[in-house]
N, C-alpha and C positions, 0 to 999 in steps of 0.2 A: 811803712804803717807803724803807728805807735802801739804800744802795749795797752791792753785793757786795764782800766783802773779797777780797784777793788770793788767799788760800788757797782760797776757794770757787770762784773763776774757774779756778784751776789744776786743781782736782778735776774740774770740768765738762769742761774740755778733754780731760782724760785719758779720760773715759767716752764721749765722742762718737765715732760711727763715721764714718770718713772716706768721702766719696763714692767709689763704685767705677765706673770706666769699663770696662764688660764687652763683649767682642767674642767671638762664638762661630761656628764653622763647622759645628757639629754640630746638625742639625735636632732631635735628641732633647732637647738642652739648651734650645733655643728653645721647644719644646712644653711643657717643664716651666715655663718662665717665664710661660706663659699662665695659670698659677694664682697669679701674684704679686698682692700687694695694692697695689703701686705703679703708678700710672697711667702714668708715663713708661715703665716697663718693658713694660707691657701694650701701649702704643702701638707701641713698637719691635718687640716680639715678634710682634704680629698683622700688622704691615706686612711683617716678614720672612717670615712664613708665607705671606702672600699672594703675595709675589714668588717664593718657592720653588715654590709650587703652579703658578704660571703657566708655569714652565719645561718642563713635560711631564707626561704621564700617569703615568709611574713615580713622580714626586715626590708626586703626589696619593695614590697607594697607600701610599707610604712614610709619609706623614703620618697616614694612616688607621691604619696599623700601630702608630705611635707614640702613638696615643690623642689626636690633635688635635681630633677631632670634638666630643667632649663639652664641653671648655672653650670652644671656638668658639661652640657653640650657646648657652652661657650669656652669652658676651660680647656677642652681638648685641643684648642687652637692657641693656647697661651704661649708666650715667648719663652717661659721657663720650662726647660725640658722635664724636670721632675714633676712639676704641676701638671704638665700635659700628659705625662705617662700615668700619674695617679688618677687623674680624672677619667682617662680612657679605660683604665682597669676597673674603676667603679662603674662606669657606664656599661662596659661589656658584661660584667657580672649581673647588673640589674636587668639588662636587656634579655637575659635568658628566661625571665618571667613573662608570661603571656600578657598580663595587664600592662606591664612596663613597655613591652614591645609594641603593643597597640598604641600607647601614648606617644612612643618615640616616632611613630610614622608621621605624626603631626608636626614634628620638628624638622627643619631643613638641615638634617645632619649628614645625609649620605655623601654629598660632595666632600665634606670635611673628612669623613671616614676613609674615603678612597684616596685622599691625599696622604693619609698615614700609611699607605701601602708602598710608598716610595722606597727604593733600595737603601737610601741613607738612614732610614728609621731603624731603630733597634728591634730585636726579635720580640720583646715584650709588647711594644707598640703594635707590631704586626699581629701578634696573637690576639690581643683584645679588640683591635679594629676589625679583624676578620670574624671574631666571635660575635661582635655587635651586628655586623653585616649579615652573618648567617641567620640570626634571629629575624632580621628584617626581610631577607630574600624569600621568605615563605609567601609574602604578599605580592600579588601581581603588580600593583602600582610601584612598589619599591623596586621590583626587578626592572621595570621600565626605566626608573630613575638611574639604576646602576648601569644599564646599557647606554642610556643617554649621556651619562658622564664617562663613557668609555672605560667601564670597570673590568671588562673581561681580560685585557692584556696583563695588568699587574696580578690578577688572580691566577692566571695560567703560570706566570713566573713563580709565584709562591707555592705552586704544587711541588716544586723541587726544593723547598725550604728544608734545611737540616732539622728544624724544630717540628716534631710530629703534630703538635697542636696547631701550628700555623698551617701545615699541609692539610690537616683534617678539616679545619674551618674553611679554608679556601675551596677544598673539594666539595664541602657541603653547600657553599654558595653556588658553585658551578652546577651542582646537581639540580638545585632549584631553578637556576637560570635556564638550563636546557629543557625545562618543561615547556618553554615557548619555542616555536619553530625557528624564529629569527636567530635566537641564541645558538641553536644547533649549527646553523651555517657559519656563524661567527667563530665558534669554537673550532670548527674544521678548518676555516681559512687561516686562523691564527696558529695553527699547528698544535692544538691541544691534545691530540691523540697520543703521541709518544710519551709525554710526562704522565698521562693517565695510566698508560701501560706499565710504566715504571713503578707506580704505586701498588701494583699487584704483588710486588716483592716486599712490601712493607712488613715490618715485624709486628705491626699492630692490626689485629683483626678488624677493628672498627674502620680503619682506613681501607682495608681490602674490600670489605662489604660495601662501603660507600662508592668505591671505584667501580665495582661490579654493577651496582645499581645505576651508576651514571652510564656505564656501557650499555645496559639494557635500553636506556633511553636513546642514546646517540646512535646506536646501530639500527634504529628505525629509519634513518636517513640513508639513501642510496650512496651518495658521495662519501659519507663517513664510513660506510661499510667497505668501500673501495680502499680508502686510506688504511683502515683497520687491517685489511688483507695485505696491503703492501708493507705494513709495519710488522708483519708476521704475528699479528694479534691472535689468529686462530691457533698457531703453533703453541703460543703461551697458554691459551685456554685449554688446549688438549693436554699440555703438561700438568695443568692443575687438576684435570679430570683423572689423569693417571696416578696422581699422588694422593694416597688415602689420608695423608696427614692434613690435607686440606678438604676433607669431606664435608666440613661445615660450609664450604664455599660452592660445592657442586651444584646446588639448586640454582644459585644465581648465575653461575657459569652457563648452565644449560639454558637458562632463560635468554641469555644473550645469543647463544648458538642458535636457538630457535628463531630469533629475529633474522639471523643471517642466512638461514637455510633456504630462504625464498629465492636466492640468487643461484643460478645453475653453476656459475663459476666457483662460488663458495662451496657448494655441495660437492663439486668435482674435486676441489682442493682437499676437503675433509675426507672424501672417499679415498683419494690417492694416498693420504697420510694415515689411513687406517682408522680414521675418526668414526666412520659409520659402524664399523665392527664394535668399536668402543661404546658407541651410542646404543647399539643393540644389546650390549652386555648390561647396560643400566636398566634395560627393560625387565630383566629377570634377576638382577643382582639382589642379594639380601639387604637392599637398602630400604629407606623409608618409602611408603606409598607416595609421599610428596615428590621424591626424586623420580620415581617411576612415572608419575603423571607428567612431570616436566619433560622427561625424555620422550614420552609419547607425543607431547605437544610439539617437540622438535620434528618428529616424523610427520605430524599433521601439517605443520607449516611447510615443510619441504615438499610434501606430496601435492601441493597446489600447482606445482609445475609438472608438465607432462614428462620433461626430461628427467626430473628428479624421481618421478613415479616409476619410470622405466628402470632406474637404478635400483629402487626398492623392490620392484617386481623380480629383478634378477637375484636379489638377495633373499627372496621368499619372505618378504615382510608380511604378506597376508597371513601366512601360517602363524607367525609370531603374534599378530594381533588377534587372531581367532583364539589362540591359547590364553591370551590376556582377558578374554571375555569371561573366563571362569576364575579370575582372581578373587581373593577374599575381600578386597577393599572395593566399595562401590565407586569411589572416585577413579580408581584405576580402570574399572570396567567402563565408566562413562568416557574417560579419555580415549580408551581403545575404540569405542563406538564413533567418536569424533574423527579419529584417524581413519577408520573404515569409510566414513562418509567422505572424507577428503580424497582417499585413494579410489573410491568408487566412481569418481568423475571420469575415470579412464577405463574403457571397455575391458581391457585385459585383466584388470584387477577385479572388476565386477564379477566376471565368470569364475575367477579363481576362488573368491569368497564363497560362491555357491558350491563349487566342487569340494571345498573344504568343510562343507556343511555348517558354515557359520551363520546362515540366515535363520534357521530354527532357534539357535542360541540367542540371537538378537531379539527375535520375537518373544522369547521367554522373559527377556529383560524388561519388556513393556509392562509386566506385572509387578515390577519392583516397587517397594515402598518409597524408594528415593526418587523424588521428582526430577532431580538433576540427571539421574540415570535414565528415567523414562524419556526425558527430553532428548538426550544424546542418542538413545536407541531409535527414536522416531526419525531423527536426522539421518542416521545410518540407513534406515529402510527407505527413506525418500530418495536418497542418492543411489542405493542399490537397485531400486526398481525403475529408475528413470530410463526410458528407452530400452528396457530389458524385460521382455515378456517371460523369459525363463525364471528370472528372479522374482517377478511379480507372482508367478504361479507358485514358487516355493514359499513365499510369504502366505499365500492363500492356503496352501496345503498345511501350513503350520498353524492355521487358525488366526493369523495376524489381523485379518479384516475385522473380526469381532471386537477385539480390544481397541483397535484404531478408531472405530466409530465411537466407543466410549470415551476415548481420549480427546474427542472434539470438544468436550465440556471442561477440559483442564484449564487451570488459571494461567499456565505458561503459554505465552504467545508462540514460542518456538515449537512447543509440543503440538499445539493446535495446527499451526501452519504445516508442519512436517507430516502430521497425520493426514490432513486433507490432501496434501500433495501425493502421498503414498497411495491413498484410496483412488485418486485420479489416475495414477499410473496403472493400478490394478484393474480399474474399470474399463480399460481399453480392450479387455478380453470379455466377450459377451457372457460366458458362463460365470466368470467371477463377478461381473457387474450384477447379474441376477441375484447372486447370493448377498452382495452388499446391499442391494435395494430391499431385500427381504427383511433386513434388520433395521428398518426405519432410518436409514442413513440420510435420506434427503431432508427429513425433518431436523436431524441433528446439525445440519449445516446452517440453520436459520440464525442461531446466536452468533457463530463466527462472522457472519456477514455484517454484524453490528460492531465489530471490533474497530479499534483505532489503529491497530498495527497493520502496516502496509502489506507485509508478507502474508499475514493471516487472511487479509481481504483477497489477495491475488490467488492464494491456494484454494480458499473456500469457494470463490466465484468460479474458478476453473473446475472444481469438483462438481458444482451445480451444473455447469455446462456439460460435463461428462455424463452425469447421472439423469438429468431431466430430459430423457430421450423419448419418453412415452407419455400419453395423456394421463395415465394413472399416477405416475410419479409427479407430473406437473400439478395435478390436482391436489396431491398430498402436500406438495411444497406450498401451493397457494393457501390451503387450509391452515397450514402451520404458521402462516404469516410471513413467508419468506420473500414475497414480491416487493413489499415496501422497502426493506433494507437493501434489496438488490437494486431497485430503481434509484435509491439515494446514492448508490455508488457511482452513478453516471455523473454526479456533480464533482467527482474526484479530479484533482489536478495532476495526480500521478498517472503517467501514461500507461504503466503496466496494470494498475488497478482498473483504469478505464477500459483498457483492451479486454481484460478478462470479464469485467462486468458486461460489456457488450456481447461477449460470447455467451454468457449465461442468459442474457435477455433474449438473444437469438434462439437459444434452445427452448426457453420457457414460452416464447411467443408461438411455438408450434401448436399450442392449445388455445382455442378461441377465448375461453373464459379467462385464461391468464393474460392473453393479449388485451382483452377489454379492461381488465383490472389495471394492468400496467399503464394503459392509456389514461385511465382515470387518475392514476398517480402522477401523471405528467411526464411519462417516459418519452412520449412522442415529441413534445415541445423541447425537452432537454436534448434529444438526439438531433432534432432539426437545428438547434443552436450549435451543437458540436459539429455537425456536418457543414455548417457555414463558416467554421473557424479553420483557418489555414494550419494552425498549430495543433489543434485537437482532432481534426478529422482523420479518419483512417478507414481502411476497408472493413474493419470490424464494426465500426459505428454505422457504416452504410448498410452492412448486412443486417445488423440488429434492427435498424429502422425499416428496411425492406420487409423482413419477416414479420415485424410487428404490424405493419400495414396489411400484408398479405393474409394474416390470420384475423383481421378485423376489417373486413371490406367496407362496412358502413363508414368507419373512420377514414379509410383510404380514399373513398370516393369524395367524402366531405372535404378532406384536407388537400388531396392531390388533384381532384376533379377528373380522374381518369381510372377506369378499370380495364386491364388488358384482357386479351382472349383467354389467358391462363387464370384469370381471377374468376372463379366460378361462383356465381350467386346461388345461395341455397336459402331454404326457408328461414325466415327471421331477419333477412336483410332489410334495411330501411334507408331511405334517403331523407336526411334532415337538412338538406341544403348545404351551400358552401359555408365552410367554417369561418368564423370571424376571429381575427387575431386577439389572443388573450381570453377568449371565451371557452369554458370547459365543454368538452363533448359529452353530452348526456347519454345514458343508456336508454334503450327502448322502454324499459320498465319505468324509468324516471319521466320520460316523455309522456307515457300513457297516464301517469298520475297527475299531470299538469291540468289545471282548469282550462276551459276554452279561452283562446286568445286571438288576437288579430294577426299573428305571424303566419308565415306560409305553412301549409299542412305538411305533416310528415307522412311520406308514402311508404307503406310496408308491404313486403312480399312474404306472405305467410300461408303455407300449404296447410289445410285443415286436417284434423284427424278423421278417422273413418266414420265416427258417429255423425258428424256434421255432414259428411258426404252422403251417407245413407239417407239422411233426412231430406237433403236437397234432391237427390235422385228420385226419392219416393214422390216428392211434390212436382218434380220436373221444373222447378223454379228456384229463385233465390229466396233466402229466408225473409220472413216479414220483419217489420220494424220491432214488433214485440219479441219475436224470436231472437233477433239480433241483440236486444237488450238482455234477454235471458242468457244468450251466449256470453255476453260481456261479464255477466255475473258468474259464469262457469257452468251454467246448466241450460237445458232446453226443455221446452214444455211437452212436445209430442213424444211419444214413446218410440224406441228404436225399431227400425224396420225388421231386423232379424230376431229380436227378442222382445216382442210386444207385451208379453205378460210380466216382464221384469220391471221394477221401479226405475224411475229416472236415474241416470248416472251422470257424472261429470263428462262434459263433451271432450275436453282437452286433456292430454296427459300432463303430468306435473311439470315437465320441462318445457312446455310450450312458451315461446317468447312473449306472446300477448294473450289476453284472456279470451280471445275469440278467433276462430279460424275463418279463412277467406274461401268460402265454398265456391264462389264464382271463378276464382283463379284456378281451382282444381279442374273445373269444367273446361276452362280455357286451355289448360295443359293437355287435357285429353283430346280436345279438338285440334290443337296444334299437332299432336302426334299423328292423328288420323289424316290431317291435311298434308303434312310433310312426308310421311312415310310412304304414301301412295305415289309420290313423285320420285323419279330417278335422277333428274338433272338438278345439280346442286344450286345452280342459279335460280331455277324455278322454285326450289324449296324455300330459299330466302325470300323470294318475291311473294310466294303464297303466305308465308308467315307474316310478312309486312302488311299484306292486305287484311289479314285477320286482326292484327293489332289496330290498324286504322279503323276497321269496321266497329270494333267494340269501344273505341274511344272517340266516336263522333264522326267517322268517315273522312273522306278527302275534303280538304279545305283550300280553296284558291288563295293564293298569297294575298290578294287584295281584300279578301274577306275574313282574314284571321280574327279581326276584332269582333266578328259575329259568332264566333265559336261558343262563347258563353261558358267557358270552363270554370271561371272563377266563381260564378253563381252556383254552378253544379257542385263544386267542392264545398262551398259554404253550406249548402242545403244538407249535404251528406255529413258534414261535421256536426251540424245541429241535430241531425237525425241520430247519429251515433254518440252525440255528446262527448266527442273526443277530437283532439287535434291530429290523431293518428288515423290515416285512411288506408284500408286494405286496397291494394291496387286493382284487384278484381272487381271491386264495387264501383270503381270510377267509370262513369259513362261518357265523360267528355274530358279529353286530355290534349295538351299541347305538346311541343317538341320533347320537353324533358320527361313527361309522363309516358309518352309512347316509346321513347328510346329506352326508358327503364323497363317497361313491360316487355319490349322486344328482347332485351338482354336476358331478362328472367326466363322467358320462354325458350330462347335459344340454348341457354345453359342447361335448362331442365331436360330438354329432349336430346342433348348430346351434340349440338352444333357449336359453332364458335363465332364470337364477335366481341368487339370492344364496346365500351360505354364512355363517351367523352362529354364533359359539361362545358358549355360555352357561357356567354353572357346573356342576360335578359331572358331567362327561362329556355334558352337554346340548349339542346343536347342532341347527340347523334351517335349512330353506330357505324363502325367500320368493319368490313368483312374482307377476307382474303380469298380470292378465287384464282384459278389457273386458266390461262388461255393459250392457245397454240401460237407459237412465235411465227410471224409471217415470213421471216427470213430463214428460219430453220424449222420447218413443219414437224420434224420429229421431236422437237423439244417444246415444253410448256414453260411459260414465264408467270411468276406471281404478280397479280394486280390487286390493288386495294380500291375498295368502293365504299361510298357512303350510301346507306339504305334510306330511301325516301319513305317516310311514314306519314307525311302530312299532305303533300300537294298532288303527287302522282304515286300513290302507295304501290310499292313493289318495284319502282324504278331503282336501278343501281347506278349511282353517279360516280364516275371515275374521280379519284381523290383530288386530283389537281385540276379538274375541269372548272370552268366559271360557274356552272350550275351547282356544283358541290360547294364552292366557296360561298355562293349566294344562300345555300341551304343552312350554312353554319352561322351566318350573320344577319343582322337586321338590314 
């Protein structure tokens, strides 16, 4: 090649750009330089950015606003080692700011950062890559990304880094990762426990605290606890507890011990190593209340196992806990109550707490101003009194029932649930139940039934079931508005809530007015739906429905079409016909208020009061139409037979179900008694009663002349006369199968005999009776036989239940 001529060299010199020495005090200018193609500029710019970010939080936010994040993320993968390191240092420092960290989540930087954890990278790169990842790992989506990119293995290796900052950052990332269950398993599988234990020996408290916090989390996993035990982790923890130089770590050590004491193997290990004795020393040591509370928490956790509780029982732990109930700090007393609650699940401890006179102390704690302490005290009493009458009596003697009723209005769901559960336990004893009921406890349970907390609903419903055992209590509960929230609980999908709601419905349904109200609220339809479900049906729902129907016979007959011999009809019963699906069942009062209509008449059995009876007996006849109208208004025109000089009075008492009495039915009852009681043969008694019913309802009717009976016209005339759709059964002069069967059942039940009432189709109804006849093969024995009573064609005939004539009587 020839040499350049002078002219060429001169031209080249003129075109060359002279090197520029640039200095800038504007961060915006430096951020722009991060996009340069020259390595020297990138080195200086990234270093300047790092130094600027180190000076304060405001600078980090300024750099974010200037757009430094994106170019820095690109530069951490630069081929130049210095540029790569400087950019990573700048990014790591900036990422410690919350705003920068949030913005960094939007960048796809996690895979690049994980690459920088490789062993060949220098310590500085490890430090700032882990610092950046630690800021990101707080976020769930970032943790998922770290796991997806297999980030756990290099992080575990870096726990053993000689650089404390690298170890600390890596530990912080792992702590955040193990908040997710999947990472717990990964850490265990990759052998992360031994290096974690080694970090307990660190000279840096921040690393020790982080390691302990990580252990608190990882020891919630059973398999990890096993490894922890195998790696002599408990021995190391006990060494820390024995060393007062590490008293700042004791709280966190005890938290981890608490997690592990649920395993009987661990408990036995600690017990054999003297750890339980050391643990009990912490309960009374002149340490902080916080340490005492955590130590008690360890006891509470361990006491959930019966084997552990036996160990504590041998160590007289109950005595220690009772003494702690008198501690100065409310948190310590609350923790002691929780431990008592845990240990009281075991009968041996229940009795010992009572013998140590701990129950009156716990009762006194119910008066505390601390809501947390009241909450814990109610939990202790609930556990102490469960299936233990002696403890329930001790609570009662200490006056606990009075304050427990007041606590039913607390805002804490735990307090309310535990108070209701304790009252239920106490109410199993009749004398205590009476005292509880005298304090308006049944009314205090209404609000808890509206709770959204499952345990409150279970306990309060159980308490209602326990206390609503008499009509007075049920009436109070009804008036307080308790039935509506109770019925609403039947919609619950929680099996325990539903079970206890059914128990409470069963108890309340013992009162007719409550049963009627619950039916109006839809309880019957809900229970029918439940009992048709394979998943929700239970013996409790079936019992609730049975009792609800048994206490509301008009509904039972309407819905089920059958009354058994045990279903005794009383005054106020009415037949409103077969229930239609989806149609509400109206009360008698509602039916009476309806205007005349074309629907079937409602037949009512209503025994009159004495005034109406006196009037009828005086006349020896049924009331006239004008007198009936007066009775409907609640008054009669003639004066009373026995007090003729007195002014007119209301005929019916206040609680009469309808505004006029059925004087005719009263006379029928009297005639039935005279007719039946003079006969000794039971068969003849039923036959005579059947003939009486037939006689008053139009007499015998041949099957082929049923259409000539004219009962429809008779009922229409009576409805017009009474101006009501409700017809008293004693006023009916013509009746078909359904009317005669109803009257027969009413008379039979009233005079103390027994029969069923069964509804068929097309106005058919019949009565079944049970009689005993001599067994032809064994004359010394009698066998029960069921008969249908003929009230229509051959009144008084008893038709064997399976005979063709009986089948014909039941069908058209």
